[in-house]
C-alpha positions in Angstrom: 0.0 0.0 0.0 1.0 3.6 -0.5 1.7 6.6 1.7 -0.7 9.3 0.5 -0.8 13.0 1.3 -4.1 14.7 0.9 -4.3 18.5 0.9 -7.6 19.9 2.2 -8.0 16.6 4.1 -10.0 18.3 6.8 -12.7 19.5 4.3 -16.0 17.9 3.4 -14.7 15.7 0.7 -11.3 15.5 2.2 -12.5 13.8 5.4 -14.3 11.1 3.6 -11.5 10.6 1.1 -8.9 10.3 3.9 -11.1 7.8 5.8 -11.8 5.8 2.6 -8.1 5.6 1.6 -7.1 4.7 5.2 -9.7 1.9 5.2 -8.2 0.6 2.0 -4.9 0.1 3.9 -3.0 3.2 2.8 -0.9 5.4 5.2 -2.4 8.9 5.1 -1.2 12.4 5.8 -3.7 15.2 5.8 -2.4 18.7 5.2 -4.8 21.6 5.8 -4.9 25.1 7.3 -5.6 23.6 10.8 -5.7 20.3 12.5 -9.2 18.9 12.7 -10.9 16.9 15.5 -13.3 15.3 13.0 -14.1 11.7 13.7 -12.9 10.6 10.3 -9.4 12.0 11.0 -8.9 10.3 14.4 -5.6 8.3 14.1 -4.6 10.1 10.9 -1.4 12.1 10.8 -2.4 15.8 10.3 -0.1 18.7 9.5 -1.3 22.3 9.7 0.2 24.4 6.9 -0.8 27.6 5.0 -0.6 26.0 1.6 -0.8 29.3 -0.2 2.8 29.8 1.0 4.6 27.8 -1.7 7.7 27.4 0.3 5.9 26.1 3.3 3.8 23.8 1.0 6.9 22.4 -0.6 8.6 21.7 2.8 5.5 20.0 4.1 5.3 17.8 1.0 9.0 16.9 1.3 8.6 16.0 4.9 5.5 13.8 4.1 7.7 11.2 2.2 4.6 10.4 0.2 4.2 8.0 -2.7 1.2 10.0 -4.0 -0.5 13.4 -3.6 -4.2 14.1 -3.8 -4.7 17.9 -4.1 -8.2 19.0 -2.9 -7.3 22.3 -1.1 -9.2 25.2 -2.6 -11.9 27.7 -2.1 -14.6 25.1 -2.9 -17.8 27.1 -3.6 -18.4 29.5 -6.5 -19.0 33.1 -5.4 -18.2 32.3 -1.7 -15.5 35.0 -1.9 -14.8 37.9 -4.3 -13.8 36.6 -7.7 -10.2 37.9 -7.6 -9.7 36.2 -4.2 -11.0 32.8 -5.5 -8.9 33.0 -8.6 -5.7 34.1 -6.8 -6.1 31.6 -4.0 -6.9 28.6 -6.1 -4.3 29.5 -8.7 -1.6 29.9 -6.0 -2.6 26.5 -4.6 -2.5 24.8 -7.9 1.0 26.1 -8.9 2.5 26.0 -5.4 1.2 22.6 -4.3 1.4 20.7 -7.5 4.8 22.2 -8.4 5.9 21.6 -4.9 4.9 18.0 -5.1 7.0 17.5 -8.2 10.0 19.3 -6.5 9.5 17.0 -3.5 9.8 13.9 -5.7 6.3 12.6 -5.2 5.9 10.3 -8.2 2.1 10.2 -8.4 0.0 13.5 -8.4 -3.8 13.7 -8.6 -5.7 17.0 -8.5 -9.4 17.7 -8.0 -11.0 19.9 -10.7 -14.8 20.4 -11.1 -17.6 19.8 -13.6 -18.2 23.6 -13.6 -15.4 24.0 -16.1 -18.0 23.1 -18.8 -19.8 26.4 -18.2 -23.4 25.3 -17.5 -25.5 28.0 -15.9 -23.8 30.7 -17.8 -26.0 33.9 -17.5 -25.8 34.6 -21.3 -26.9 31.0 -22.1 -25.5 27.5 -22.4 -26.5 25.1 -25.1 -24.6 21.7 -25.0 -24.0 20.0 -28.3 -24.8 16.7 -26.7 -25.7 14.9 -23.5 -24.5 13.3 -21.4 -21.5 15.5 -20.9 -18.1 13.9 -20.8 -14.4 14.6 -20.9 -14.6 15.7 -24.6 -17.2 18.3 -23.9 -15.7 21.8 -24.4 -14.5 23.7 -21.3 -16.4 27.1 -21.2 -15.8 28.5 -17.7 -17.8 31.7 -16.9 -16.8 32.5 -13.3 -13.5 32.6 -11.3 -14.2 29.3 -9.5 -14.7 27.4 -12.8 -11.7 29.1 -14.4 -9.5 28.3 -11.4 -10.5 24.6 -11.6 -9.6 24.6 -15.3 -6.3 26.1 -14.4 -5.7 23.1 -12.1 -6.1 20.8 -15.1 -3.8 23.1 -17.2 -1.2 23.1 -14.4 -1.2 19.3 -14.6 -0.6 19.5 -18.3 2.1 22.1 -17.8 4.0 20.0 -15.3 3.7 16.9 -17.5 5.2 18.8 -20.4 8.0 20.1 -18.1 8.9 16.8 -16.5 7.6 14.1 -18.8 6.6 10.7 -17.6 8.9 10.5 -14.6 5.9 11.8 -12.6 2.5 10.4 -13.2 -0.4 12.9 -13.3 -4.2 12.9 -13.4 -7.1 15.2 -12.7 -10.7 14.4 -11.7 -14.0 16.3 -11.7 -16.2 15.1 -8.9 -19.8 15.8 -9.2 -21.9 17.3 -6.4 -20.4 15.5 -3.4 -22.7 14.0 -0.8 -21.1 12.8 2.4 -22.5 9.8 4.3 -24.1 11.8 7.0 -26.0 13.9 4.5 -28.0 10.9 3.4 -29.4 10.9 7.0 -30.4 14.6 6.9 -27.3 16.7 7.6 -27.1 19.8 5.4 -25.3 19.5 2.0 -22.7 22.1 0.8 -25.4 24.6 -0.2 -27.2 24.3 3.1 -30.2 22.2 1.9 -30.8 18.6 2.8 -30.8 15.9 0.1 -34.6 15.5 0.6 -35.0 19.2 0.0 -33.0 19.0 -3.2 -35.2 16.2 -4.4 -38.4 17.9 -3.4 -37.5 21.2 -5.0 -35.8 20.6 -8.4 -34.8 24.2 -8.6 -32.2 23.5 -5.9 -30.3 20.9 -7.9 -30.9 22.4 -11.3 -27.9 24.7 -11.2 -25.7 21.6 -10.9 -27.6 19.8 -13.6 -28.8 17.3 -11.0 -25.4 15.7 -10.7 -24.1 14.0 -7.5 -21.6 11.5 -6.2 -21.2 9.8 -2.9 -18.0 10.8 -1.1 -17.2 7.1 -0.5 -17.3 6.4 -4.2 -14.8 9.3 -4.7 -12.5 7.6 -2.3 -12.8 4.3 -4.2 -12.2 6.2 -7.4 -9.0 7.8 -6.1 -7.7 4.5 -4.8 -8.2 2.9 -8.2 -6.8 5.9 -10.0 -3.6 6.0 -8.0 -3.0 2.3 -8.6 -3.6 2.7 -12.3 -1.5 5.8 -12.9 1.4 3.9 -14.3 -0.8 1.9 -16.7 -2.9 4.6 -18.3 -1.8 7.6 -20.4 -0.3 10.4 -18.4 -2.3 13.5 -17.6 -5.8 12.1 -18.0 -8.9 13.8 -16.7 -12.0 12.0 -15.4 -15.6 12.7 -14.5 -16.6 11.0 -11.2 -20.3 10.8 -10.8 -23.3 8.6 -9.9 -25.0 6.4 -12.4 -28.3 8.3 -12.1 -29.4 11.9 -11.6 -30.4 13.5 -8.3 -34.0 13.9 -9.4 -37.3 12.1 -9.3 -38.2 13.1 -12.9 -36.3 12.3 -16.1 -33.7 14.9 -17.0 -35.2 15.0 -20.5 -38.1 16.8 -18.8 -36.3 18.7 -16.1 -33.3 20.2 -17.9 -35.2 22.2 -20.6 -37.4 23.6 -17.8 -34.4 25.2 -16.0 -31.8 25.5 -18.8 -33.4 26.8 -22.0 -31.7 25.5 -25.2 -31.1 22.0 -23.8 -34.2 20.2 -25.0 -32.6 18.6 -28.1 -29.6 17.3 -26.3 -31.6 16.3 -23.2 -33.9 14.1 -25.3 -31.0 11.6 -25.5 -31.1 11.1 -21.7 -33.4 8.1 -21.1 -35.1 7.4 -17.8 -32.9 8.3 -14.8 -29.7 8.8 -16.8 -27.5 11.6 -15.5 -26.2 14.6 -17.4 -22.6 13.5 -16.8 -21.0 10.3 -18.1 -18.6 8.3 -15.9 -17.9 5.8 -18.8 -14.3 6.8 -19.1 -13.5 5.9 -15.5 -15.3 2.6 -16.0 -13.4 1.9 -19.2 -9.9 3.0 -18.2 -9.6 2.1 -14.5 -12.6 -0.3 -13.9 -14.3 2.0 -11.5 -18.1 2.3 -11.0 -20.1 4.0 -8.3 -21.6 1.8 -5.6 -23.9 4.3 -3.9 -27.1 5.7 -5.4 -29.6 8.1 -3.8 -32.6 5.7 -4.1 -30.7 3.1 -1.9 -28.8 5.5 0.3 -31.3 8.2 1.3 -32.7 7.7 4.8 -36.4 8.6 5.4 -36.4 11.5 8.0 -39.5 10.0 9.6 -37.5 6.8 10.2 -34.6 8.7 11.6 -36.9 10.7 14.0 -38.6 7.5 15.1 -35.3 5.8 16.0 -33.6 8.9 17.6 -33.7 8.9 21.4 -35.5 11.8 23.1 -32.8 14.2 24.2 -35.1 16.9 25.8 -33.2 16.4 29.0 -29.8 17.1 27.5 -28.0 20.4 28.3 -28.2 23.1 25.6 
């Protein structure tokens, strides 16, 4: 098994990723701005570093003695900070961390991008040539977050061109990540529960109803790291569920919220998602194991089985 360093390991996806890779038998190091007391990180080596400081990042990566890097650290939500701040921060992290990993001699480097690089939701309109979207769909970022994620992919390409195949690179675009506790009613990244996103399609429409279970992302990364020496260098993958986070077919839903998509959406049959994970299945033999219809917990059931805590201190 490998020694893997995960930047942003204390974040939403990071905690599940670290836990999943550790459960697979790997030795994990989480590097983030601060040490976390999250249950998933108990027993995991944690290092607190300001990764926007390229020198500090490189030193931490050198000290990690890692066989592989998974770079997640970033401002992770569009428009959650001023556009110049998102661009500057995520760009600094991309160049500093990924370049620092090469300088540290880490032989396998994986970085998280985003489906938003494709530009859906653009205020001046977005009309896909075809659906489902895949790795050959054109990148058309329209905000700083999406542009910064595309820059991560381009940084991977730049480093590959600089250093050749001595270092193995890949990028992945995880769909809307749902952590295990969110199936039971914890708020998702946007503050809504999964039930609310299903009940009100307008909440999931901006993301084209995409999703992926965080545990499936961990399994994907495990497979990807193992396969890096066998697949072409510098590949990019979509990582998503086999169905859409919606109760209605996307052939009906997408044109309602995204004018101009009706022709392309007509090719989506039944519960088919707007994003294809076929490349990951074909190249590294990965397929998601978790789907919302099997994973979602009925809130009534949860309430019925939760002990009365009215006597607990507040």
